[in-house]
Structure formats: structure tokens, C-alpha cells
C-alpha positions as CSV (number, residue, x, y, z in Angstrom):
1,M,11.1,19.3,-23.0
2,N,8.0,18.7,-25.1
3,T,8.7,16.1,-27.9
4,D,6.1,17.2,-30.4
5,N,8.8,18.6,-32.8
6,Y,11.6,16.2,-32.2
7,K,12.6,12.8,-33.4
8,I,13.2,10.7,-30.3
9,R,14.6,7.1,-30.1
10,W,11.8,5.7,-28.1
11,D,12.9,2.2,-28.7
12,L,16.1,3.0,-26.8
13,I,14.3,5.0,-24.1
14,L,11.8,2.2,-23.3
15,K,14.2,-0.7,-23.7
16,K,15.0,-1.1,-20.0
17,E,11.3,-0.9,-19.1
18,I,10.4,-3.5,-21.7
19,D,13.3,-5.8,-20.5
20,Y,12.2,-5.4,-16.9
21,L,8.5,-6.2,-17.6
22,S,9.5,-9.1,-19.9
23,K,11.3,-10.7,-16.9
24,K,8.5,-9.9,-14.5
25,Y,5.8,-11.3,-16.8
26,P,7.4,-14.2,-18.8
27,D,3.9,-15.3,-19.9
28,I,3.2,-12.1,-21.7
29,D,4.7,-10.9,-25.0
30,V,5.7,-7.5,-23.6
31,K,8.0,-6.5,-26.5
32,N,5.2,-7.1,-29.0
33,N,2.7,-5.1,-26.9
34,Y,5.1,-2.1,-26.9
35,T,5.8,-2.2,-30.7
36,S,2.7,-0.1,-31.6
37,I,3.4,2.3,-28.7
38,I,6.9,2.9,-29.8
39,N,5.8,3.4,-33.4
40,Q,3.2,6.0,-32.4
41,L,5.6,7.8,-30.1
42,T,8.3,7.9,-32.9
43,E,5.7,9.4,-35.3
44,N,4.6,11.9,-32.6
45,K,1.1,10.4,-32.5
46,L,1.1,10.3,-28.7
47,K,1.5,13.2,-26.3
48,S,4.8,12.8,-24.5
49,K,7.3,14.7,-22.5
50,I,11.0,14.0,-21.6
51,I,13.4,15.6,-19.2
52,I,17.0,16.2,-20.2
53,N,19.5,17.9,-17.9
54,K,22.8,19.1,-19.4
55,N,22.5,16.6,-22.3
56,E,21.8,13.8,-19.8
57,F,18.5,11.8,-20.2
58,I,16.5,11.9,-17.0
59,G,13.0,10.6,-17.6
60,Y,9.9,10.3,-19.8
61,A,6.2,10.3,-19.8
62,Y,3.6,9.6,-22.4
63,V,-0.2,9.3,-22.7
64,M,-2.5,7.0,-24.7
65,K,-6.2,7.1,-25.3
66,S,-8.1,4.0,-24.3
67,S,-9.5,2.1,-27.3
68,E,-12.5,0.9,-25.2
69,K,-13.1,3.3,-22.4
70,N,-13.5,6.9,-23.5
71,D,-13.5,8.3,-20.0
72,R,-9.8,7.7,-19.4
73,L,-6.2,8.1,-20.5
74,Y,-3.4,5.7,-19.9
75,A,-0.1,7.1,-18.9
76,D,3.4,5.7,-18.5
77,V,6.2,7.4,-16.6
78,G,9.8,6.3,-16.1
79,F,13.2,7.5,-15.1
80,A,16.7,6.5,-16.2
81,S,17.4,5.5,-12.6
82,R,16.0,5.9,-9.1
83,K,18.8,8.5,-8.4
84,K,17.3,10.8,-11.1
85,I,14.0,11.2,-9.2
86,N,13.4,14.4,-7.2
87,E,10.2,16.3,-6.4
88,E,10.8,19.0,-9.1
89,R,11.0,16.3,-11.8
90,L,8.0,14.5,-10.5
91,K,6.1,17.8,-10.5
92,T,7.0,18.4,-14.1
93,F,5.5,15.2,-15.2
94,F,2.4,15.0,-13.0
95,D,1.4,18.7,-13.3
96,W,1.4,18.0,-17.0
97,L,-0.7,14.8,-16.6
98,I,-3.2,16.3,-14.1
99,D,-3.7,19.4,-16.2
100,M,-4.4,17.1,-19.2
101,S,-6.9,15.1,-17.1
102,K,-8.7,18.2,-16.0
103,K,-8.8,19.8,-19.5
104,E,-10.0,16.6,-21.2
105,K,-12.2,15.7,-18.2
106,K,-10.8,12.2,-18.2
107,K,-9.3,9.9,-15.6
108,I,-5.6,9.2,-15.7
109,L,-4.5,5.6,-15.0
110,L,-0.9,4.4,-14.8
111,N,1.1,1.5,-13.5
112,P,4.0,2.0,-11.1
113,I,6.6,4.5,-12.2
114,F,9.5,2.7,-13.9
115,N,12.5,2.9,-11.6
116,G,10.2,4.6,-9.0
117,N,11.0,4.8,-5.4
118,E,9.4,5.7,-2.0
119,L,9.5,9.4,-2.9
120,S,7.6,8.9,-6.2
121,D,5.0,6.7,-4.5
122,K,4.4,9.3,-1.8
123,Y,4.3,12.1,-4.4
124,L,1.5,10.3,-6.4
125,I,-0.6,9.8,-3.3
126,N,-0.1,13.4,-2.1
127,S,-1.0,14.6,-5.6
128,G,-4.4,13.0,-5.4
129,F,-3.8,9.6,-7.1
130,K,-5.4,6.6,-5.5
131,K,-3.6,3.3,-5.5
132,M,-5.2,0.0,-6.2
133,T,-3.6,-3.5,-5.9
134,R,-5.2,-6.4,-7.7
135,K,-4.1,-10.0,-6.9
136,K,-4.4,-13.2,-8.9
137,M,-6.2,-16.1,-7.1
138,S,-6.7,-19.7,-8.3
139,V,-8.3,-22.9,-7.3
140,N,-7.1,-26.5,-8.0
141,L,-10.2,-28.2,-9.4
142,E,-8.6,-31.6,-9.2
143,N,-8.7,-31.3,-5.4
144,Y,-12.1,-29.6,-5.4
145,T,-15.1,-31.6,-4.1
146,Y,-18.5,-31.0,-5.8
147,K,-20.9,-28.8,-3.8
148,T,-24.6,-29.1,-3.7
149,I,-26.2,-25.6,-3.5
150,N,-29.5,-24.1,-4.5
151,T,-31.0,-20.7,-5.3
152,D,-34.5,-19.3,-5.4
153,Y,-33.6,-17.0,-8.3
154,E,-34.4,-17.6,-11.9
155,I,-31.3,-19.3,-13.6
156,S,-30.4,-18.7,-17.2
157,G,-27.4,-19.1,-19.5
158,I,-25.6,-16.4,-21.4
159,K,-26.8,-17.4,-24.8
160,N,-28.6,-14.5,-26.4
161,V,-28.1,-12.4,-23.3
162,N,-28.9,-8.7,-23.6
163,E,-25.4,-7.1,-23.4
164,A,-26.8,-3.7,-22.2
165,L,-28.8,-5.2,-19.4
166,Y,-25.9,-7.3,-18.3
167,A,-23.6,-4.3,-18.4
168,D,-26.1,-2.2,-16.4
169,A,-26.4,-4.9,-13.7
170,E,-22.7,-5.4,-13.4
171,Y,-22.0,-1.7,-13.1
172,E,-24.7,-1.3,-10.4
173,S,-23.0,-4.0,-8.4
174,F,-19.7,-2.1,-8.4
175,K,-20.4,1.6,-8.7
176,Y,-20.2,2.3,-4.9
177,S,-17.1,0.1,-4.4
178,S,-13.4,0.6,-4.8
179,D,-13.6,-1.4,-8.1
180,K,-15.7,1.3,-9.7
181,F,-12.6,2.8,-11.5
182,L,-12.5,-0.4,-13.6
183,F,-15.7,0.6,-15.3
184,S,-16.2,3.5,-17.7
185,N,-18.5,6.3,-16.6
186,I,-20.0,6.1,-20.1
187,R,-22.8,3.5,-20.6
188,E,-22.0,2.8,-24.2
189,D,-18.4,2.0,-23.3
190,R,-19.6,-0.5,-20.6
191,I,-21.9,-2.2,-23.1
192,N,-19.1,-2.5,-25.7
193,S,-16.8,-3.9,-22.9
194,V,-19.4,-6.7,-22.3
195,K,-19.7,-7.3,-26.0
196,N,-15.9,-7.6,-26.3
197,L,-15.9,-10.0,-23.3
198,L,-18.5,-12.2,-24.9
199,N,-16.7,-12.1,-28.2
200,G,-13.5,-13.6,-26.6
201,E,-11.4,-10.7,-25.5
202,Y,-10.1,-12.8,-22.6
203,G,-10.6,-16.2,-24.2
204,K,-13.6,-18.1,-25.5
205,I,-16.5,-17.8,-23.1
206,I,-17.5,-21.2,-21.7
207,E,-21.2,-21.1,-22.0
208,D,-21.8,-24.2,-19.9
209,A,-19.8,-22.6,-17.1
210,S,-21.4,-19.1,-17.2
211,I,-24.6,-18.2,-15.4
212,I,-27.0,-15.3,-15.1
213,L,-29.5,-15.0,-12.2
214,K,-32.7,-13.0,-12.5
215,N,-35.3,-11.8,-10.0
216,K,-38.7,-11.0,-11.6
217,G,-37.0,-11.0,-15.0
218,R,-34.3,-8.6,-14.1
219,I,-30.6,-9.5,-14.0
220,I,-29.3,-9.4,-10.4
221,A,-26.2,-11.5,-10.6
222,G,-23.9,-13.2,-13.1
223,I,-20.6,-15.0,-13.6
224,L,-18.7,-15.6,-16.8
225,S,-15.8,-17.9,-17.4
226,S,-13.5,-18.3,-20.4
227,Q,-11.1,-20.9,-21.6
228,I,-7.4,-19.9,-21.4
229,S,-6.0,-23.3,-22.3
230,F,-7.3,-26.8,-22.6
231,D,-7.5,-27.2,-18.8
232,K,-7.4,-23.7,-17.4
233,A,-10.4,-21.3,-17.0
234,F,-10.5,-17.6,-16.2
235,I,-13.5,-16.3,-14.2
236,V,-13.6,-13.0,-16.0
237,S,-16.7,-11.5,-14.4
238,I,-18.6,-12.2,-11.2
239,F,-21.1,-9.9,-9.5
240,V,-24.1,-9.7,-7.3
241,K,-26.2,-6.6,-6.9
242,K,-26.0,-5.1,-3.4
243,E,-29.6,-5.8,-2.4
244,H,-29.3,-9.5,-3.2
245,R,-26.1,-10.1,-1.2
246,K,-25.7,-12.1,2.0
247,K,-28.3,-14.6,0.7
248,G,-25.9,-17.2,-0.7
249,T,-26.1,-15.8,-4.2
250,G,-22.3,-15.4,-4.7
251,K,-21.7,-18.8,-3.2
252,Y,-24.3,-20.3,-5.6
253,L,-22.6,-18.7,-8.7
254,L,-19.1,-19.6,-7.7
255,F,-19.7,-23.2,-6.6
256,S,-22.0,-23.9,-9.6
257,V,-19.3,-22.8,-12.0
258,M,-16.6,-24.7,-10.2
259,N,-18.8,-27.8,-10.3
260,R,-19.3,-27.3,-14.1
261,L,-15.7,-26.6,-14.8
262,K,-14.6,-29.7,-12.9
263,A,-17.2,-31.8,-14.9
264,L,-15.7,-30.3,-18.1
265,A,-12.3,-31.6,-17.0
266,F,-10.7,-28.2,-16.3
267,K,-7.9,-28.5,-13.7
268,Q,-7.6,-24.9,-12.6
269,A,-9.7,-21.7,-12.5
270,F,-8.4,-18.3,-11.6
271,L,-9.6,-14.7,-11.1
272,W,-8.3,-11.3,-10.2
273,V,-9.5,-9.5,-7.2
274,N,-8.9,-6.1,-5.6
275,N,-7.1,-6.7,-2.3
276,N,-9.5,-4.3,-0.5
277,N,-12.6,-6.2,-1.8
278,F,-14.6,-8.0,0.9
279,A,-14.8,-11.0,-1.5
280,V,-11.2,-11.9,-0.8
281,D,-12.2,-13.8,2.3
282,F,-15.1,-15.5,0.4
283,Y,-12.7,-16.8,-2.2
284,L,-10.2,-18.0,0.4
285,K,-13.0,-19.9,2.2
286,S,-14.1,-21.3,-1.2
287,G,-10.7,-23.0,-1.8
288,F,-8.9,-20.2,-3.8
289,V,-5.3,-19.3,-2.9
290,F,-3.1,-16.4,-3.9
291,E,-0.9,-17.2,-6.8
292,D,2.8,-16.6,-6.9
293,Y,2.3,-14.0,-9.6
294,P,3.1,-10.3,-9.6
295,N,0.3,-8.1,-8.3
296,E,-1.3,-5.6,-10.7
297,V,-0.8,-2.1,-9.2
298,I,-2.7,0.7,-10.7
299,Y,-2.7,4.4,-9.8
300,F,-5.7,6.5,-10.9
301,Y,-6.6,10.2,-10.8
302,K,-10.1,11.5,-11.4
């Protein structure tokens, strides 16, 4: 059933999902985040589809455009219960989503299906979706010991950094990795993402704990940290271009920032990492541990 010409109570449809996510992420105002989505769905401003069988509500799907990355669409799919899932119903939703992806030439990203089960997970993978799991890692800076480390590269801060050159270098570092999907295929989008980052999208950037490394005037590595609370920092970006790895560059960036954050009286620093990223072992050896926090699971189709 296409909902374009119907008035649907999306607040009721999404209530269980919102309640579930609110319990899962108590530090996030999930209900507030969904307010705009519900309003847009109610006003038929978002493409959506629901399944009803003999007047019984079965499931829903809707799609949103990204406000920052114009190469993708964000989808949400859910069922009234796990027992309502079968292959035919999954096909109804995902044929619709994949067809939309192909017509608009955009990636589809979605979090796990609400009330999903083993069948729905297998269906996604068999339909061409890839699964990415990102984990939160943190380090206790109170127990951290200052490290002395040097680099032969040119060191600079982020003040007056050229956002385009930073975005280009960051993308070059990830474009052949499993993290590539995090970045837009459109250069202008990537530049705007860096601008938003520097303007405080994930907290105020700590200039004294953010570093750029250059080789012959070109950016080859960087790390940005932001302030989340008075004593907690978020390492929002860290990269080293491929040809400059295995030379202690990443170690220089990370330890230099940890030294500076500790000197600034921060007690904790955290970051997010793809569990397939080779950097996981590096972070563990550097004193980071996995936090007792829900993993971020993302499915994407391109």
C-alpha cells in the first residue's frame, strides 16, 4: 500500500521503534529526533510504504534525503512484530527501495530493521546490501602516561585550514577502504561536511588538540578533536594517506593529541571505528578499550 494519498498515524506506527531506541540510547533524545520525521510523513513529504493484511498492520518503510550528502538516501524499515516477517513482505519493501536507488542513482543506507530477525538479515545480504558495524572506543586519560614522539613532516594547526584540501586528503585516505561509504561521492558534499565539522557539528573543535601534517606543503594526515563535555573529548577525524602509513604517522597524531588533551585536563577521549578497520589493533595497543555502548550497525546498497 503506497501512502501518498492517505493520512496515516505515523506517531502510533513509530512509537514502539522510538521507545526501543530511547531505551537503547538513553544519552540521545530519540523522541525529539523523530518529531520532524513524523511531521514530514504525516504531511506526505517523505516517500513511504506500508503493508496491511486483512486490516492488520504488518510493517512500514520510508525514505529521507540526506541534508548533507547528496549521493544517498536514508531508509527506515520496521515490522509490527518478528512474526510478521516473511520473504514476500521483505521483497515488497526492498524491491521498492532498490528500484528507487537505481532510478535516483543514489546509495541506500539503513539501520537494522526494527523487529528484524535472522531471515531479514539474510535477505538484506542476499539482496546486495553490505553490512558495516562501527564500535565506540575510549581511553582513560587520567591513567594515560605522556608519550614522547617525533615526526619529520611539517606540523600545523587547523586555524585557517583549507577545507577543500583537508576534505580531499581525508577522502584519499579512505576511498579504497571499507569506510568509503561514510563519504559522499560528490566533492562539494565532502567539503561541506568538513566545514560543518569545523563549525561544531559534533562539538566545538579543540584547536590545541587538532593537528595537520604536510609533506612538501600538501596535507597527508590529520586529526581533529572536539569537546563533548567539560572533561570528555571526541576524536571526530583521524586519517593518514596510504603512501605515508607504517612510518609512525598515525602514532604521532594520536599520541600528540592524547598528550595535549591530558594537559588540557580532559579525562576521557573516544572515537568510533569500523570493526573491520586495521586501526582497531592500533587503538587497542594505544590504550583504547571498547565501550559498553551499542554498536552502530549500518546496511548500505550502492
